[in-house]
C-alpha positions as CSV (number, residue, x, y, z in Angstrom):
1,M,0.0,0.0,0.0
2,G,1.7,3.2,-1.2
3,A,1.5,6.7,-0.1
4,S,-1.1,8.9,-1.7
5,P,0.1,11.7,-4.0
6,G,0.2,15.1,-2.3
7,L,0.6,13.7,1.2
8,T,3.9,13.9,3.0
9,G,5.4,12.9,6.4
10,A,3.1,11.1,8.8
11,S,0.1,11.6,6.6
12,A,1.8,9.6,3.8
13,L,2.6,6.7,6.1
14,H,-1.1,6.3,7.1
15,A,-2.6,7.1,3.8
16,V,-4.9,4.4,2.3
17,E,-5.9,4.5,-1.3
18,P,-9.8,4.8,-1.3
19,S,-9.9,1.6,-3.5
20,A,-8.0,-0.3,-0.7
21,V,-10.5,0.7,1.9
22,V,-13.0,-2.0,2.7
23,R,-16.4,-0.3,3.5
24,Y,-19.2,-1.8,5.6
25,V,-22.6,-0.9,6.9
26,V,-24.2,-1.9,10.2
27,G,-27.8,-1.1,11.1
28,F,-29.6,-1.1,14.4
29,V,-33.4,-1.3,14.3
30,I,-34.8,0.0,17.6
31,Y,-38.4,-0.6,18.5
32,D,-40.1,-0.1,21.9
33,G,-36.9,-0.4,23.9
34,D,-35.6,-3.4,22.0
35,V,-32.9,-3.7,19.3
36,L,-32.6,-6.3,16.6
37,L,-29.2,-8.0,16.6
38,I,-27.7,-10.8,14.5
39,E,-25.4,-13.6,15.8
40,K,-22.5,-13.4,13.4
41,R,-20.8,-16.4,11.8
42,R,-18.5,-14.4,9.5
43,P,-15.9,-13.0,9.5
44,R,-14.1,-15.4,11.8
45,W,-13.2,-12.8,14.4
46,Q,-17.0,-12.1,14.9
47,D,-18.1,-15.7,15.0
48,G,-20.6,-16.1,17.9
49,K,-20.8,-12.4,18.6
50,W,-24.0,-10.3,18.3
51,N,-24.0,-7.2,16.2
52,G,-26.3,-5.1,14.1
53,V,-27.3,-6.4,10.7
54,G,-24.9,-5.4,7.9
55,G,-22.1,-6.3,5.6
56,K,-19.8,-5.0,2.8
57,I,-20.7,-2.1,0.6
58,E,-20.5,-3.3,-3.0
59,P,-18.6,-1.3,-5.6
60,G,-20.6,1.7,-6.8
61,E,-23.2,1.2,-4.1
62,S,-24.1,4.0,-1.6
63,P,-24.0,3.2,2.1
64,L,-27.8,3.7,2.3
65,A,-28.4,1.3,-0.6
66,A,-26.1,-1.3,1.0
67,M,-27.9,-1.0,4.3
68,V,-31.3,-1.5,2.7
69,R,-29.9,-4.5,0.7
70,E,-28.1,-6.1,3.7
71,F,-31.2,-5.8,6.0
72,R,-33.4,-7.4,3.3
73,E,-30.9,-10.2,2.6
74,E,-30.3,-11.0,6.3
75,A,-33.6,-10.1,8.0
76,G,-36.1,-10.5,5.2
77,V,-37.6,-7.0,5.5
78,V,-37.2,-3.8,3.5
79,V,-36.4,-0.9,5.9
80,T,-35.9,2.4,4.1
81,E,-36.0,4.8,7.0
82,W,-32.4,4.5,7.9
83,E,-30.6,7.4,9.5
84,H,-26.8,7.6,9.4
85,F,-25.5,8.3,13.0
86,A,-21.8,7.4,13.1
87,T,-18.9,6.3,11.0
88,L,-16.0,4.3,12.4
89,S,-12.8,4.4,10.3
90,G,-9.4,2.9,10.6
91,E,-6.4,1.8,8.5
92,G,-8.0,0.1,5.5
93,F,-11.6,0.0,6.7
94,E,-14.7,2.2,7.2
95,V,-18.0,1.2,8.9
96,V,-21.0,3.4,8.3
97,Y,-23.6,3.0,11.1
98,F,-27.3,3.5,10.6
99,R,-30.3,3.4,12.9
100,A,-34.1,3.0,12.3
101,F,-37.0,3.6,14.6
102,P,-40.0,2.0,12.9
103,D,-43.6,2.8,13.9
104,R,-44.4,-1.0,14.0
105,M,-42.1,-3.9,15.0
106,P,-40.9,-5.3,11.7
107,H,-41.7,-9.0,11.1
108,T,-38.2,-10.2,10.6
109,R,-37.1,-13.7,9.7
110,Q,-33.8,-15.4,9.6
111,M,-32.6,-15.5,6.0
112,T,-29.1,-16.9,6.5
113,D,-27.3,-19.2,9.0
114,E,-26.9,-16.2,11.3
115,A,-29.6,-16.0,14.0
116,L,-31.7,-12.9,14.6
117,C,-33.0,-11.8,18.0
118,W,-34.7,-8.8,19.5
119,W,-32.8,-7.8,22.7
120,P,-34.0,-5.5,25.4
121,M,-31.8,-2.4,25.4
122,S,-31.5,-2.8,29.2
123,V,-30.1,-6.4,28.9
124,L,-27.7,-6.5,25.9
125,P,-25.8,-9.8,25.3
126,A,-22.4,-10.1,26.9
127,S,-21.0,-11.4,23.6
128,L,-21.5,-8.2,21.6
129,A,-19.1,-7.4,18.9
130,S,-16.7,-4.5,19.7
131,T,-19.5,-2.0,19.2
132,H,-21.4,-2.4,22.5
133,W,-21.2,1.4,23.1
134,L,-22.8,2.2,19.7
135,I,-26.2,0.7,20.5
136,P,-26.9,3.1,23.4
137,M,-25.4,6.0,21.3
138,A,-27.9,5.1,18.5
139,T,-30.8,6.0,20.8
140,H,-29.3,9.2,22.2
141,V,-27.9,11.1,19.2
142,G,-30.6,13.6,18.2
143,S,-31.7,13.7,14.6
144,H,-30.5,17.3,14.4
145,D,-26.9,16.2,15.2
146,V,-24.2,15.7,12.6
147,P,-23.2,12.0,12.2
148,L,-20.1,11.1,14.4
149,L,-16.8,10.2,12.7
150,I,-14.6,8.0,14.9
151,L,-11.1,7.2,13.7
152,E,-8.4,5.0,15.2
153,R,-5.6,7.2,16.6
154,G,-3.3,8.3,13.8
155,A,-5.6,6.8,11.1
156,T,-6.4,8.8,8.0
157,A,-10.0,9.4,7.0
158,L,-11.0,9.3,3.3
159,D,-10.9,13.1,3.3
160,G,-7.2,13.0,4.2
161,S,-7.6,14.2,7.8
162,T,-5.7,12.4,10.6
163,A,-7.2,11.4,14.0
164,E,-5.4,12.7,17.0
165,P,-6.8,12.9,20.6
166,L,-7.7,16.3,21.9
167,S,-6.0,15.3,25.2
168,E,-4.5,12.2,26.8
169,V,-6.3,10.5,29.7
170,G,-4.3,11.4,32.8
171,A,-2.2,14.0,31.0
172,A,-1.5,17.1,32.9
């Protein structure tokens, strides 16, 4: 993976060609205090962990179109009222997070070998994927807020900006 033209120094070391970035979507459907989660089988590092429904964004596909497609493929329901609330980005990957608050509980059905389950927000599974803090965030970020961009320290976003902490924990 080479440095991007126009970037120098530390930015060049962390630069990722946009084509080399693997992009994903994850969606949380929240209804009456419950959230729909899927027990992942793939990729291997997520096997047995619960997460929102989602998957890879296909070439030329928008994140919203990918979210609608993934939810239809994995939960058997077309949800179109997705709201982008966060993006998690690191070296070589980007995950776009969506949330939906339907008026009625969607009648979901397992479409793959990955189980679906409605979980009470007050009792989330211990085996959540590494995004356990995103589920409560999905319920608290107001619709008037700008979506949150979260980068690994030192990672470069697709717009070329680099993530650095505002302050270190315990720093004087």
